[in-house]
C-alpha positions in Angstrom: -192.7 -109.8 95.4 -189.2 -109.6 93.7 -187.3 -110.6 97.0 -189.6 -113.3 97.7 -189.3 -115.1 94.2 -185.2 -114.2 94.3 -185.3 -116.1 97.8 -187.1 -118.8 96.3 -185.1 -119.4 93.4 -181.8 -119.6 95.9 -183.6 -121.9 97.9 -184.3 -124.1 95.2 -180.8 -124.0 93.9 -179.0 -124.4 97.1 -181.6 -127.8 98.0 -180.4 -128.9 94.1 -177.2 -128.5 95.1 -177.5 -130.4 98.3 -179.1 -133.2 96.7 -176.4 -133.8 94.0 -173.8 -133.5 96.5 -175.2 -135.9 98.3 -175.8 -138.0 95.2 -171.9 -137.6 94.8 -170.6 -138.3 98.0 -172.9 -141.6 98.6 -172.0 -143.0 95.4 -168.3 -142.3 96.3 -168.6 -144.0 99.5 -170.4 -147.0 97.8 -167.5 -147.2 95.0 -165.2 -147.2 98.3 -167.4 -149.9 100.2 -167.4 -152.3 97.2 -163.8 -151.8 96.4 -162.8 -152.4 100.6 -165.3 -155.8 99.9 -163.5 -157.3 96.8 -160.3 -156.8 98.4 -161.2 -158.5 101.4 -162.7 -161.2 99.3 -159.9 -161.4 97.3 -157.5 -161.8 100.4 -159.7 -164.2 101.6 -159.6 -166.3 98.8 -155.9 -166.5 98.2 -154.1 -168.8 99.5 -150.9 -168.0 101.4 -147.4 -170.0 101.2 -146.6 -171.8 104.5 -143.5 -170.3 104.8 -145.3 -167.0 105.5 -147.9 -168.5 108.2 -145.2 -168.5 111.0 -145.2 -164.2 110.5 -148.7 -164.2 110.7 -148.5 -165.9 114.3 -145.8 -163.9 115.5 -147.9 -160.6 115.1 -150.3 -161.7 117.8 -147.1 -163.2 119.7 -145.0 -160.3 120.1 -147.6 -157.8 121.6 -147.2 -160.5 124.6 -143.5 -160.7 124.7 -143.6 -156.7 124.6 -146.2 -156.5 127.7 -144.1 -158.5 129.8 -141.0 -156.9 129.5 -142.6 -153.3 130.1 -144.1 -155.3 133.2 -141.0 -156.6 134.0 -139.2 -152.9 133.8 -142.2 -151.3 135.4 -141.7 -153.8 138.7 -137.8 -153.6 139.0 
């Protein structure tokens, strides 16, 4: 009857809205992934001045220095 037709129409609208939302969210995710990939590519392709290279290494050295200080503090 009429109730069944209304339920069918509502279900059709719900699935259409779901598909539209899925398509929108998927394309937004793809846009973000594309931007991230192009940013990473740009960062890999740009050269870095030699003056900044020690700072890159410092990021990896500092945690070890902190760990040693923490171990000394714990065992004192």
